[in-house]
N, C-alpha and C positions, 0 to 999 in steps of 0.2 A: 738882687733881683734874679729872676729866672733867665736862662739863655733864651734867645729868640726862637730856636728850634732844637729839637732833640731827635737823634736817630733811634731806631730800634736795634736790638742786638740779635744777630743770626749767627749761630755757631761761633760765639765768642767775639764776633766782629761787628762794629757799628755800621749800620746801613741807613743812609739818608734817602730812603726810597721815595718819600713824598713828605708833605707837611699837612696831611689831610685831617688830623685830629686837633681840634681847637680845645685847649685847656683854659678854663676861665678862672679868674680870681673870684672865689665864691662870695666875697663880701661886696666887691664893686660890680660884679657881673661882666667885667671887661675881659677880653681875651688876654691871657697872660703869657702864653707861649703856644707853639704848635709842635706836634709830635708826629713822627712817622707811624703809619698804620700798616699792619701786615695783611696781605690777602691770603686766600686759601693756598696758593702756590708757595708762598713763603713759609706758611705753617707746615705744609707737607714736607718741604725741603728741610726745615728745622728738625722735624721728627725723624726723617731719614738719617740726618747727620748725628742725631742723638743715638740712634741705633748703632751707627758706625763707631761711635765713641765708646761703646760699652767695653770692648776689650781693653782699651787704654785706661778707662776709669777703674776697671777691676784691678789692673796692674799698678794703678797710682797709689803709692803706699800711704799709710795713715799719717806718717810724719809730714808728707807733702800736703795732704789735705789740711792738717793742722796749720801748716805755714800759710796756706791760702786764707784760712779763716782769721788767723792772727793779722795778716796783711789788711784784711777788711776792717778789723777792729781799729787798727792804726789809722787807716784812711778815713773811717767814719769820724774818728775823733778830730782829725785835721779839718774835716769838712762839716763839722758839727753845726755851725751857724748857718751854712748854706742849706744843709738838709732840713734844719728847723724852719727856715724861712720858706723854702719850697713847700713844705708840708702846710704851713700856715696859709700860703696863697692858694694852693690847689685844692685843699680840703676845707678851708675856712676854719681851721682849728686854732683856738687861741694860742698865742705864741708860747705861753708857759706850758700848756699841754703838749705843744709841738716839740719843745725841748725835752720834755719828759719822754716822749715817744722815741726820740733819737737816742736817749739814754738806754731805753729798753732794747732798741735795735742793737746797740753795742753789747748789752748784757747777753742777748740771745746768741750773737756770734761768739762771744767769749765762752759761753757754756758749750756751744757746739765744738769749739776748738778743744776744749777739755775732753769732751765725749769722743772725739774722733779717734783718739789713741787708746780707747778702752772699750771697743766693741768686741766683747769676749764671747767665747763659747763655753762648753762644759763637757765633762767626762761623765758618761752614763754607765752605771753598773748593770750589765746585761745578764749577769749570772744569777738569775732568779729561779732557775731550775736546772737539773742536770744536763738537759739538752743544749744549754747555752754556756756550759763550762768551757773556758778558754776563749770566749768571745769578749771583745771590748767595744764600747760605743763612744764616739766622739761627735760633737756637734759644733759647727761654726756658723757664723752669720755671713751671708754673701749679698751683694747688691741685688735688688729685685729686678732692675732693668730701667729703661727710660720712664720718667715720671712726668705727668701733666699737672700743672699747678694753675689754679684760678684764684686770684686774691681780691679782696673787697676794697671799697673806697674809704672806709671809716678809720682803719689803721693801716694805711698803705705802705708804711715802713715796717712796723713790727710784725704784722700778720703775714706779710711777704717774707720777712726774715724767718718766721717759724716754718716755712716750707723750704726756702733756699738754704739756710745754714745746715739743717739736718741732712739735706740732700748731698751737700758737699762732704759732710762728715761721713756719710754712709757710702759715698763713692758712686752715686747714681747721676747720670745726665738728666737734665730736665728742660722742659719748655714751659715758660711762665706767661700767662696772660694777666697783666695787671688791670685793675679797674680803669675803664676808659675815662672816668671823671678825674682820676688821681694817678696818672701813670708816671709822673716825673721822678718820684722817689725811687721806684723800681729801676728806672733807666739810669739814674745816678749809681745805683747799686751795680748795674751791669757795667757801667764805665769802670768802676773799681775792680770788679771781677776780671775785666778784660786786661787789667794790668798784670795778672798772674799767669802762671804757666799751665793752667788747667788744659787738659787735652782738647783739641779742636772738636767742637760739637758738645762739649760738656754742658753748655748752657745757651739758651736762647730766651730773650725777653721781648715779647711781641704783643704790643697793644693791638686789639682787634675788636670790631663790633661783635656783640653777642650773636647776632644772627649770621655772622660769617665765621664763627669759631667752633663749629660742630666737631672739627677734627680733634680739638682738645679733649672731647668726651668720647667720641665714637671710634677713634682710630685704635685698632687692635695692637699696634706696635707699642703703645703705652701699656705698662704693667701696673700702674697705679694712677689714680686721679685723686688729687686733694683739692677740695673746693671749700671756700669760706664765703658765705653770702646768705641769701634769703632761703627759707625753707621751701617755698614753692619751686624755685629754680633748682635747688640742691637735690630734692627728691626726684625731679624730672631728669636731671643729669644722671643720677644713679640708675634710673630705669633704662637709660640709653647707653650706659657705659659698657655693657657686655661683660666679658669675663674678668676684666681688670679689678683689682682691689680698689675700693672707694672709701675715702675718708671725708666726712662731712662735718664742718663746723658751721652751724646754722643759727637761727634766731633764738631769742629768749623773751621771757616775760617775768623778769626776776623779782622776787619778793624779799623783803627784810622784815623779820619779826623783832619787835622791841618788847622784851619780857617785863614783868611787873616789878623787877628789882633794880631798875635803872634810875631811881630818883636822883641820886647824887651825881650821876654821870650824863645827864641829858644834854649838856652843852657839847660834849664829845660826840654823843650819838647824833645830835642834830647836824653838827658839822660834817660827819661822815655821810649821813643820809643825803644832805644837800649836794655834797660832792658826787656821790654815787648816782644820784638822779639827774644831775644837770651838767656835769662836766662834759666837755666837747659837744654841747647842745643835746645831750642825751642819746647821741648816736653810737651806742655801745650795746652789744647783744647781752651784756651782763649789767647794764644800767639798771638802777633801782626804779621799777615801775609801780610796784605795790608795796605799801608800808602798813604793816599790821601792828598796832600798838595796844598793849594791855590797858584795860579801862582805868587802872590805878594811875597810869602815867599819861593817858591819852590827852587830856586837856592841856597839861603843861607842855607836852611835846608839841601839840598842835600850835600853841601860841608861839613857841620858840621857832618852829619850823616855818611858819608863815613869815615871821620877821626875817629869818635867814634867807628865805627864798626871795623876798622883796628887796633884799640888800645886794643881790648879785648883780654885777655890772654887765650889761649887754652892749655890744658895739663892735668896733673894728677889731678883728682878732690880732692885728699887729700891735695893738696897745696892750702893754703888760698888765694893766688894770682890768682888762676884759676877762670875764669868766664865761660868758655865753656869747658865742659867735653865731654866724649864720648856719642854718641847716644846709645840707649838701645842694639843695635846689629849692626853688619856689614851689615846684609841684609837690615835693615831699612835705613842705610846710602846709600847703593847702590840704593835702591828704590828712595830716594829723589834726588840722583845725576842724575838718569835717567830722572826724571821730569825736573830738572834744565837744562840738556843737550837738552831736547826737547824744552824747552822755548827758549834757545839760538839759536837753529836751526830755530825757527820760527821768530827770529829777536830781541830777548831780548839781553841786554848787562849786564854783570856782572861788577859792579862798585866797589865792595869790596868783598874780600874773594873768595870762589869758590873751594878751595882745599879740597880734600877728601882723607883720609888715613885710611883704615879699618873702624872702627866705629867713627873715629874722622872726624868731618865735620866743617870746618871753618865757623864762623859767616859770612853770605853772604847777600849782598844787590844787587838787580837787578832793572833795569828800562826798560821800553819798552816791558814788558811782555804782550803778546796777551791774551785777555780775554777768549779765547777758549782752552787754554793749561791746562794740568793737574796741573801745578804749580799754576795757578791762580784759577782754579775752585775747586780743591779738598783741603783736609786738609793736609798741608805740614808736620806738626808734626816734625819739625826739625828747625835748626837755619838759616832759609831763610826768607827774607822779600822782598816785592815788593814795589817800590816807583813809584808813578804816580801823575800827576798834575790835578787840576780842576780849572774852572773859576767861576762856579755857584754853590752855596751851595745846592740848590734843586737837581741839577744834581748829586752832590756828594752823597747825601742821596740815590738817586735812584741807584747809582752805588754800594753802600754798600749793598743795598737790592737785587741786582742782584747776588744772591748766593743761593745755596741749604741749607745753614746753617744759623742759627740765634741764637747764644749763647749770646755774649756780643759785644758791640762796644764802642769805645772811641771817644770823640770829644773835641778838644782843642779850646776854644773860649771864648772871653770876652763878647759875645752877649747873653744876657738872652733870647732874642727872638729865636736865633739859638739853644740854649740849649733846650728850650721847644719844638721847632720844631723837633729837632732830637728825643726827647723823644716820641713825637707823631708819627713820621713817620718811624722810624727805626724798622724793623721787627726782633727784638731780645728780649731775655729775660731780658737784662739789658743794660742801657746806662750809661756810666761813663763820667762825664764832667770834663775836665781838668786833665785827667789821662788816662792811657792806659786801654784797655778792660781786661787786665790781672789782674786788681785790684780785690781782693775779701776779704771780711771780713766774718768770719765764722758764724755770726748770721744773715746774710742777705739772702733773698730768691735768690736761684741760680739755673738756669736751662735755657733751650732754647726752641725754636720753630723750625718748619720745620725739617730738618734732624738732628738738634742738640739735640732733645730729647723730653721728655714728663714728666711733673711734675716738682717739685722744691725740692731742698735740702736747707740746712740752718737749724739749729737744730730744731727750733719751727715748721717749715714747714714739716720737715721729721716726727716729732712726730705726726702731724696731719694726715699724710698718714698712719702711723703705728697704728693709733687708729680709731675707728668708733664711730659715734654718736649713742647713745641709748636714745630713748624717753620714758618717763613715763608720762601718762595722768592720773590725779587724779580728780575724781568727789567729790566735796566738801561735798554734802549730798546725801544720798541714802537710 
C-alpha cells in the first residue's frame, strides 16, 4: 500500500511542508495518501537553487551522470512492485498496464544512461573559400540551463521519466510539477534521486495546483519548458512562456487504417485495435480513436471487433484479469458520455459497450459517427473508438488528415507502396505500419504536428533540446 504521507523534494531534499494534497484511489474514490503541496515561495526558491546549481551541473562529468541514472535503474527494479501498485492506485491503471509502465520507466533511464556518455560534437570544415584558409571550426553541446517540467496524469511514471532522465544525462537542473491527481510515482522517483550525489539544487519535485504554478511557465530563469498535457493548456502556456524554448507533447485523435489485404490476419489486427483503443481506459494521446477499414474486410472486422470489445473485463484495476479500469475521474467519464450521447443523437449507433457508472466507462465501439461531432473531431481520451469504412486508400489518407491533431497513425497493410504512401502523405509525427498508433519505444523520436504539439521527445532528442550548440573557431596561425 501507499505511505500515509509523502513529502515534496526541494533542492534534492524531502520537505514535509504540509499534507494538503489528497490523492485518491481512483477505483474506490477513497483517499489513499496525502502529499505535500508547494506554494509560490517554495517554487521560487527551487528555481533560484536550480540557477545556483548550474555551475556544478556543468562540471558534473558524464560518467557521474551515467552512475546516477544506473542507480535509478537498480532502485526502480528493486521497488518494481511498489511502483506498480502506487500507479495502479493513484491512476486507476490496471495492474498489468502498471507493471508495463514501470518496465518502460526502467527502459527510459537505461537509454538515458547510455546516451549520457555520448553527447558528442563535430568538427566543421570552414575552409570553403580563400578567406577562411587556416581556420577550423568545432562544435560541442552544453547544458541549456534550468528547465521546467510539467507532467500529465495518464503516464505519471514514464512520461515524467522522459523529462527527468534526459535532463540528468544532459546535465541540466530541473524543477518538476507532477500532475496533482497522480504525484506519488514522481515523488518516489525523487526519493531515489535523493540517494545520489547530484549537486544541491539539481532537482526539485513540487506538486502544486495549476492556478498557483505560473512560475513554472513565466519565470525567465528557466531556459526551457517541457509540458505534456492537453492542447488548450499547452498552447496557452507557450503563449505565456516568454523567451524560453518550449516543448509541447499534447493531445491526439489517432486513426488506424486497415487495408483491404488483411483477410488472413484479422485476428491479429482486431487484438491490436482493441488494445490500442481500450488499454488503460483509452486515456492515451495515441490511443486508437478512429478505425478506417476497407470495404472488403469491413464486415468481418466489425464482427470480430464487436466480440473482442464485449469480452474485455472491466473492474478493479488491482485484479490481474481487469483490462478496463476507471477513468481518472467521474467528471471525465461524464464529459465523454456527453460526447457519446451527442453522437448518437446525430445518428451514430453503439455496437458494443456504452454503459457508464461513475468513473467506470465500458469499452465502447460506435459506427455511423458524423464527422462534425465532438466525439469525432476532439480527443476522446477514454475507452471509445469509432469504426468506419473506406473504398479508396487515398481517400482514407485524406480522412485521417482531416483532423486538428497529428500525433501518430497506424496502417495495417501488406502493400509496400501503401506503407510508403502513408509515410509520405499522413500529417503526423509518426506512422506505424502493421500495428496501432499506440505503439511507442522509448528511444524513438516522439511528438506531433498541428494541435498535437511542438518538438520531439525520445531520450536522445530530448537531450538535444536540453543542450545548445557552442561553436569555437580557431585560426591555425596568427
